[in-house]
N, C-alpha and C positions, 0 to 999 in steps of 0.2 A: 693408250686409247681411252678417251673420256667416255663416261657412261651417263645416260640421261636419267634423271630422277623424276619420278611421277608422283602426283598427289591423287589420292583416291577419294571420290565423293560423288555427290549428285552432279548432273550435267551443269557445266559452268561456262561462261557466267550465267547463261539462261538458255532455255530450250523448251520446245513443245513436245511433251511425251504423254502417253496415255496413263503411265504410272511411274512412280519414282524408280529410277534404275541407277545403280552404281556404275561409274566409269572412271577412267584414268586420264589425266592430262599432264603434260610435261611442265615442270616448274624450275628445273635447275639442271645444269650439266656438271657432274661431279668428277672425282678423281678416277684413276685407273681402276676398272672393275676387278682386275686381278687382285689388287691389294684389298679392295673392299669385300672381295669374295661375294657372297650372296646376301649380305646383311642389309644393304641400303634398299629402301623402297618396299621393305616387307612390313607386315603388320604383326603385332604381338597380342597374345592372349594369355590371361592368367587362369590357372586351375589350382584350387586349394581344397583342403579337407580339414578345416578347423572343427573342434568339438563345439557343440551347442549346449551350454549348461542348462537350457530350459527343456531339453528333451532327454529321454532315457533310452539306453539300448538294453536288450534283454538277452541273457545267456540261458539257454535251455539245455537240459540233458536228461538222461534216462536213469540216473542213479542219484542217491542223496548227495547234497553238497553242503558244506565241504566234506563232512564225514557223518556217519551215523550207523546205527545198528537196526537193520530191518531184515525181514525174512525174504523180501524180494525187492528188486529195483523199483524205486519210486521216482517218477518224473519230478523235476524241480525247475524253477525259474528264478533267476536273480537279476535285478535291475541295477544299472549304474547310470548316473547322470552323465551327459556329454556324448550323445550319439554323434558320429561323424557323418557328414554328408558332403559329397563332392559338389563344390560350387564354382562358378566362373565369375569372379567379382568384376572384371573389367577387361576391355580390349582396346587396342589402338583405334579401332573403327567399330562403333557400336552397330548392332544389327539384331534382328530376330531370325533365329535359325529355322530351317525347314525340317520336316519330320524325319528325313533320313540322315540328318547331320548329327554330330556329337559335340555339344549337347543338342538334343532334339527339341524343337518347339520352345526355345528358350530365348528370352531377350537378354543380351549381354550389353551392359552400358559401355559407351565409348569414353570411359573416364581415364584410360591409360595414356593421357597426353602430357603427363609430368615425366620427370626423368626416372630411369632405372639406374641407380648407383650401386656399383658392386666392385669390390677389390679383394684380391687374395695375394699373399706373399709367402714364399717358401721359408724365408729367413731374412733377418736384418744383417747388415754388415757384410763382411767378406767370408769369414768362416761359417759354414752351414750349421744351422740348428735343426736337427732332424724333425722336430715336432712342428715347425713352421708357426705361422701366425693365424692360420685359418682364414676363412673368407667371411666378410661382413659387408653389409650394405643396406639399401632401403629402396622401396618402390613408392613413388608418390602418385596418388590418384587425386585429380582435381575434382572437387565435389562441392561447389558453392550452394547447390540447390538441395543438398542433403539426401540425394537419391541412395547413397551408400551408407546411410546412418545405421542400417541394420547390422553392418559388419562389426560395429563396436560392441555388440552383445555376444559375440563369439569369442572363443578362447584361442588367442593367437600366440600361444607359447608352445613352440615345438610342432606346430601344424605343418604338414607337408605343403609345399607350394611349387608348382611347375610353371615354367615360362615356355610358351609355345610360340612358334614363328612360322609364318607362311605367306603366300600370295594373298593380298588384300581381297581379291575377287573370288578366291577359292573357298570351299567349305572348311569350317573349322576342323573337321575330321582329317583333313589333309595336312594340317599344321604339324611341324616337327618339334619335338621337345628338345629345347636347347639348354635349359637350366632345370636342375632338380635341387631345390634348396629347402630349408625349413624356416619358419618364422620365429621372430624373437620379440614379439609384441606388436601392438598397433597404437600409433599416436594419431591424434586427430584434433582439428579445430573447426572453425566455421567454414573454411574453404577447402580443406584437403584431408585426406586419409593417408597416413604413411605407414606402410607395412615394413617392419624391420626384418632384415634377412641375416641368416648365417648358413654356412655350409653344413653338410651332414656329419662333418667331423666332430661336432659337439656330442653326438651320440657315443662316439668312441671315448671321449673324455669323461662321459658320465657312466660308462659301462665298466663293471668289474671284469677283470680278465676272464674269470670263469664263474665266479659267484658261489663256489662250493665251499661250505664250512662244515666243521664237525658238530654233530649234535650232542656228543658226550653220552650217548645211551648205551655204549658198549659195543663190542664186536668191531666191525669195519667202520662204525660211526665214532669210534674212539672212546677213551676213558673220559670221565667227567672233568678231569683236569684240563682238557683241551676243548671243551665246549665253546663254540663260537669262533674258534681259530680257523684261519684260512687253510685249505688243503694245499700242499705243495704241488708244483707243476714243473716237470722237466721236459724240455723239447730239444732234440738233437743231443750230441754227446756233451755231457757235463762232468766236471771233475771235483772230487772231494766234497760232495754235498753231505750235509747233516740231515738225515731223514727225521720224520715226525713219529714219535712213539705212540702207537694206538693202544697197546695192551702191555702194561708193566708185568703182568703175571705170565703172559705168553711170549714176551719179548718179540712182539710183532711191530714192525715199523712200516710206514708208508713213504715211498720214494716220490710218487707222483699220483695225481688223481686220475691219470690216464693209464692205459696199458703201456708197457715199455718194451723196447726191442731186446735189450740185453743189460745185464749187470756185469760190468767189466772188472770190478774189484770191490771188496769190502774190507775195511781196516778198523781195528780198535787201537787208537793211539798210534797209528802208522804201521801197525803190525798186521799183515794180511791174514784173513781168515779163509779157510778152504770151502769150496762150494760142495753142497750135499745133493740137492735135488730141486726140481721145479714142480709146483703143484698148480692145479687149474683154478682154484678159488680159495676164498677165505676159509671155508669150512674144512677143506682138505689140508690147508696149511696149518690151521689151528690144531688139527688132530695128529699132525705128523710128529714123529720122534726125531728131533734134529740133534746129532751128536755134538758134544762140547767142542768149542773152537772152530765150528763150521757155521754155515748159514744156508738156509733154503730160500727159494724165491717163489713168488706167484707173479709172473710177468704179466699175466692177463689183467691183474688189478693193481700193479705197481707196488707190490709188497715184498718184504723180506722178513725172515724170522731167524733169530740167533739161537744157537745151541747152548750158549752160556752168557751170563750177564756182562754188560759193558764195564770195563775197568777204567778206561780213559775217555775217549771221545769216538763215537761211531761215525765213520765217513764212508761214502760210497761213490764209485765211478759208474756211470750208467749212460745208456742211450735211450732218451725219453720220447714219449708220445708215439706209440705204434698203432694208435687208433686210425681207422680209415674214415675220413670225413670228406665229403665232396669228391669221392674217388681218389683221395690223396692219403697215402700212408707214410709214416715216419718222415716228416719234414726235417731237413737237416741243412738247407742252405738259407741264406738271408731272406730271399724272396719267398720261399716256401713257408718259412716260419712266420713271416709277416702276414701272409695269407691265412695261415692257421689261426693266428691271434685274432684277426679281424672277423673271420667267418666261422670259427670253430665253436667254442663253448660260450655259455653265458646267456642271460635273459635278453640281452641286446647284442645282436650279431649281424653283420652285413651278410648278404647273400653273394654267391659267386657272380650273379648278374651285376653286382655293384663293384666289381674289380676291373680295373683297366688292365686287361691281359696283354696288350701290346707292350705296356711299360713293364709288367711283371716278367714277360718272356725276355725282354732285353736285360733286365736285372739278373735273371737266371743265366743268361749267356755270359755276361761280363763279371758277375759276382758268384762264381760257382764254388767257392771254397766252403768247406764244411764248418758250420758254426753251431753252438749250443748255448742254451740259457736256462737258468733255474730261478723260478719265482716262488718264494716261500711266504712272503708277506702280502698284505692287501695291495693291489695295484690295478690301475685302470688299463683298458686296452690301449688308450692313447699313450700312456706312460710306457707300457711294454713295447709298443711299436717304436717309440723313441729310443729305448735301450737297444733294440735290435738294429736300428738303422744308423746309429751313431758311429759304428765301426768302419764305415766305408765312405765318409763324406756324404752320407745319405740323407734323404728327406722323404717325408710322406705327406700327402695332402689329398683332400677330397675335392676334386675339380667341381666347377659350377654345374657340370652335367651329372653330378651325383656319383661319379666313379672314384674309387680309392686308387690313387696312383703312387707308385714307389719309384724312386730315382736316386741318383748319386751324381755329385759333381765330377766332371772329367774335362779334359781339354775339348773345347768346342770345335771339333773337326768334322762332325757328322754332316750329312746333307741338310741344308736349312729347311725348316718347315715354313718359313716366311722370309721373303727377300724384300728389302725396303730401299728405295732409291732416294738419295739426297741430292738436291733439296726438294725435288718434285713432290714427294710424299709427306713432307714435313709441314707444308703450309707456311705459317709464320713462325713456327717453333724451331728450336735448335736442339741438338743433343745436349743434355744437361748431366754433368758429373754429380753424383749423389754425395752426400756428406759422410763418406766412409773412406778411411785410409788405414792400411795395414801393411807393415813390412812383410816380405815373404818369410816363410819358415826356414829355419836353419837345420832343423832335424824333425823327423817324425818317428814316433815309437808306437807300434801297434801290438796290442796284447793278444796272447794266445794261452790256451790251457788255464783259464781263470780258476783260481782256487776259491771255491765258495765257502770254505771253512778254514780260515787261517788259524794255525795252532802254534802257540808258544811252547817252549820245552815242558811246561807243567801239564800240557795236554797230550804229550807224546810219551811212548814207552822208552825206557832207557836204552833198549836195544836198537833203536832207530839211529842209523849213522848220521854224521854231521851234514853230509851233502843232501840227504833226503830231508833232514830236519829243516834245512834252509829253504827248500822248496815248499814244505808244508807251512812255513811261517809267512811266506810272501802271499800277496793277493793275486798276482798275475805275472806271467812271463812276457817279455817284450822282444819283438824283432824291430830293428831300426834301419833307417836310411837317413843320411845327413849330407850336408854340403858345407865343407870347411871354410869356404870363402864368404859365406853369407854374413857371418858375424862382423867381419871387417867392413863390408859394404853397407850393411844395415844393422846398426848397433842394437835396435830393438827387435831384431829377428828372434822368434821364439822357437823353442823345442817343444813340440806338442805331443802329449801322451794320449792315446786313444784306446779305449776298452774295446778290443776288436771282436771278442767272442769266438775267435778261431780255435779249432781243436788241434791244428798242426802248425808247426813253426814255418814251414815253407809257404803256406798260404798267407800267414801274417807278414812274412818278409816281402812277398810280392805286393801286398797291399800297402805296406810302408813305403816301398819304392815308388808305387804308383801315386800315392798321396804326395810324396815329396816332389815328384815331377810336376804335379798339378799346382801345389801350393808353394813350391820353391820359386815361383814367379810372382812378382807383385801384381795382384789382381785388382780390378776396378769394377765399380758399379755405375752404370749410366741409365738415365731415363730418357726415352724418346716417346713423343706423342704423334701417332700416325693413324691414318685411316685403315682400320682392319676390322674384321668381324669381332665384336666384343665377346662372343661365346666361342671363339676359335680355340682349339686344343693346342695351346702354345706353352703352357707351363712345363719347364724342364726341357723344352725343345730348343734347337739351334735357330737363331735369327741372324741373318746376314744383311749388313748395311753396305750399300755401294755408294761411291761418289763423295764420301767425306774423307778428305785427304790430310787433315791435320792430326797432330798428336800420334803420329806413327800408325794410323789406321790403314794406310796403304791403299785406300780407295775401295777395299772390300774386306771388312773385318767381321768375324763371326763372334757371337755371344751366345750365352745360355739365358733363356727367359726365366727369371726367378720371381716375377711378380707382374700382375696386370690389374688395371683398374679402369673404370669408365663411368661416365655420367650421361652418355648419349650413345646413339648408334653410329655416330659419325667419326669418332676418334677414340683411341684407346691409348692409355699410358702404359708402356712396357718397361719394366725394370730388367736391365740386362747385366749379366755378370760375365767377365772375360778378362 
């Protein structure tokens, strides 16, 4: 059923009214409203909060800043340039708002008559890359009269920008936020202003995992030899980690900057040490008398103390991060750990309100295996998320709506989020095969019980037997799944090794079998250009195309949407994997 498209404006072509009044009149009959959803015929509004370098904001407090020695609290004020003010740069339809609207009593120019260009892709090619490509784009504001020249004086690097959409005749306060992005600069000339866009994922790429470093001042802050060094972080069960020595005199080591659930084993050169006792804090641990050849713990602060000096190499098995953050304690599955990385520690962290919990809950349901990771060197949140997601054909992305979504490739058998009919919904376009080709896998190897401290014989005690020494020397153990016929059919079929992060072999074996089922079939990528909502939540969702009977599609083929881009509200290019 076709839908009628309306233009909104003053009465046309002419009319006699006492005052100017907006109205709508039909201009076109478009495609099926089911596929267009609610996108066509609606108006857009921009809301931004760029800093203004010409203004200052003031921080006030009741005690000296940043430090000082006074007998009583002294009020202080500190000014920084760049106060942020929420502005509404443009709308599809300009108007002056009424007192009870948001914004109130404000004229918003109707300059948003240029294109909104935006695109996001989870990965290139056939094999997924978990960190994706991120979202980029631009919004063009047509401004030949220079009404928006004031925008050029603002700082458009990392400013928040929301895209709102609603009924052209309704108050702006009723508009729905369909896009939450950040800006990446402003380009301009005599006729236009172009706001460059990027998704919120750049914050994760710029943010350290936790940002905690040793000061080297002694005690829990570490000896001077480790000043500036990143504190280690363990999450989930991890195996054979080499902790950081905080005090050479006290033989105290830190396993993680968080609390930990348990220490499952401590070894010197592969020889187990006996457990002595657990203490509540650094002070109690430092004062303890720990017998030789034993170790004591402070689980609350992620510490251990030895009763005698290390002879070879100290390694530890532990279950890390037992802190409760956002009502979540001890994350130990892939989804839980990804959430902790994004929302837990650090000066830049997402809130739980920025998590796509529908995607997270599905990840929890389908990827329930216990995993663990150990981060000892400097690493960003984006890099850590990539390391976590790589083990399950996984991906992560910040959608255009500002939500962090987690997902993984699987056979596209779920119920479709969007159905497309060929040729009715394609206009003059055709499905296009993308320039990707890859033979199916012949084997998949998924790692488990990763060894975070590989040790050659020189770092092991002579009493360690040969079988154990072989395990300590390797970096990871692998569970496998293979297809013996693939190599004869596809000479370039690869055996793929995946660092799974699993703690148990049975979970790694199940994932290896699953990945081989998915990637043991030759997969393709196609692009289709169809009329659908450009801000629809389609990334990672199943798309079904009816009516295209060539190339074995069978008239009803399902794909997974791995990318989408648009330059108007009338059509969207979808990248499909299947």
